[in-house]
VOPAGU-2260 file (C-alpha; in pm, 1 decimal, decimal comma):
REM VOPAGU-2260
SITE   aa  ch    i         X         Y         Z
SITE  MET   A    0   10626,6   10371,9   11459,9
SITE  SER   A    1   10855,2   10464,3   11170,5
SITE  ASP   A    2   10734,9   10494,0   10813,2
SITE  VAL   A    3   10845,4   10205,7   10592,6
SITE  VAL   A    4   10883,3   10254,0   10218,1
SITE  VAL   A    5   10971,9    9970,4    9980,3
SITE  TYR   A    6   11087,1   10065,6    9632,0
SITE  THR   A    7   11028,4    9780,6    9386,6
SITE  THR   A    8   11029,3    9698,8    9016,2
SITE  ASP   A    9   10886,0    9425,9    8791,1
SITE  PRO   A   10   10976,4    9141,5    8772,3
SITE  CYS   A   11   11175,6    9113,2    9093,0
SITE  SER   A   12   11187,1    8800,2    9308,6
SITE  PHE   A   13   11376,4    8979,8    9586,1
SITE  CYS   A   14   11105,5    9248,4    9590,9
SITE  THR   A   15   10846,8    8976,4    9646,0
SITE  ARG   A   16   11057,5    8817,5    9918,9
SITE  VAL   A   17   11114,6    9142,0   10111,4
SITE  LYS   A   18   10740,5    9218,3   10102,2
SITE  GLN   A   19   10667,5    8865,2   10228,1
SITE  LEU   A   20   10914,7    8917,7   10513,1
SITE  LEU   A   21   10757,5    9248,5   10615,0
SITE  ASP   A   22   10407,7    9098,8   10586,3
SITE  ALA   A   23   10511,2    8801,9   10802,9
SITE  ARG   A   24   10632,5    9043,3   11071,8
SITE  GLY   A   25   10312,6    9249,0   11052,8
SITE  ILE   A   26   10502,9    9555,5   10934,8
SITE  GLU   A   27   10295,5    9798,3   10730,0
SITE  TYR   A   28   10474,0    9959,6   10437,9
SITE  THR   A   29   10417,0   10172,8   10133,4
SITE  GLU   A   30   10526,2   10014,3    9806,7
SITE  ILE   A   31   10648,9   10237,6    9527,3
SITE  ASN   A   32   10689,7   10047,7    9200,3
SITE  MET   A   33   10958,1   10211,2    8986,0
SITE  ALA   A   34   10916,0    9981,7    8682,1
SITE  ARG   A   35   10794,1   10257,9    8453,2
SITE  ASP   A   36   10956,3   10559,3    8617,4
SITE  ALA   A   37   11302,4   10619,2    8471,1
SITE  ALA   A   38   11327,9   10967,1    8624,7
SITE  GLY   A   39   11223,6   10831,4    8963,8
SITE  ARG   A   40   11486,7   10557,2    8940,0
SITE  ALA   A   41   11757,1   10815,3    8868,3
SITE  GLU   A   42   11642,6   11024,0    9164,4
SITE  LEU   A   43   11640,2   10716,9    9389,6
SITE  VAL   A   44   11996,4   10627,0    9284,6
SITE  GLN   A   45   12108,0   10978,6    9376,7
SITE  LYS   A   46   11929,7   10953,5    9711,1
SITE  THR   A   47   12046,5   10604,7    9813,8
SITE  GLY   A   48   12345,5   10525,2    9595,3
SITE  MET   A   49   12181,6   10190,7    9510,2
SITE  MET   A   50   12080,3   10086,4    9159,4
SITE  SER   A   51   11923,1    9753,3    9254,9
SITE  PHE   A   52   11581,1    9662,2    9391,5
SITE  PRO   A   53   11420,7    9633,1    9635,0
SITE  GLN   A   54   11526,2    9927,6    9843,7
SITE  VAL   A   55   11381,9    9942,2   10193,8
SITE  ILE   A   56   11379,4   10273,5   10378,6
SITE  ILE   A   57   11261,4   10295,5   10738,5
SITE  GLY   A   58   11214,3   10632,6   10902,6
SITE  GLY   A   59   11422,0   10793,7   10629,3
SITE  GLU   A   60   11712,9   10552,4   10686,2
SITE  LEU   A   61   11818,6   10316,6   10406,9
SITE  VAL   A   62   11814,8    9958,1   10531,5
SITE  GLY   A   63   11910,1    9814,8   10191,9
SITE  GLY   A   64   11777,5    9532,5    9978,8
SITE  PHE   A   65   11636,5    9192,8   10070,5
SITE  GLN   A   66   11957,7    9050,9   10217,8
SITE  GLU   A   67   12017,3    9356,3   10435,7
SITE  THR   A   68   11654,6    9361,4   10550,7
SITE  LEU   A   69   11670,3    8990,1   10633,7
SITE  ALA   A   70   11994,0    9044,1   10829,8
SITE  ALA   A   71   11832,6    9337,0   11015,0
SITE  ASP   A   72   11537,1    9113,0   11100,3
SITE  GLN   A   73   11761,4    8834,1   11227,4
SITE  SER   A   74   11972,5    9069,0   11439,7
SITE  GLY   A   75   11674,1    9252,0   11592,7
SITE  LYS   A   76   11767,4    9580,9   11425,8
SITE  LEU   A   77   11451,7    9575,8   11212,7
SITE  ARG   A   78   11232,2    9582,8   11524,8
SITE  GLU   A   79   11441,3    9869,4   11664,8
SITE  LEU   A   80   11406,8   10073,5   11345,1
SITE  ILE   A   81   11030,8   10016,8   11335,9
SITE  ALA   A   82   10992,9   10113,5   11701,7
SITE  ALA   A   83   11191,5   10437,2   11660,1
């Protein structure tokens, strides 16, 4: 099973929604809240190219934000990434 990391911030309704989606699918994840970590945010932008939250990374691969994670769930790709 691949490691799942969810980068979040406060307040963030899409962060809440992506965590609810993962919880509903029984997918364990590590949440890293970047609300008070300006240096960490800058590093994350360099790593992923994304400035928005949430950012979901599975097995080192950027899935994206809530919409991309939802689309991956609906297409079956999310299950494939988790199984890898």
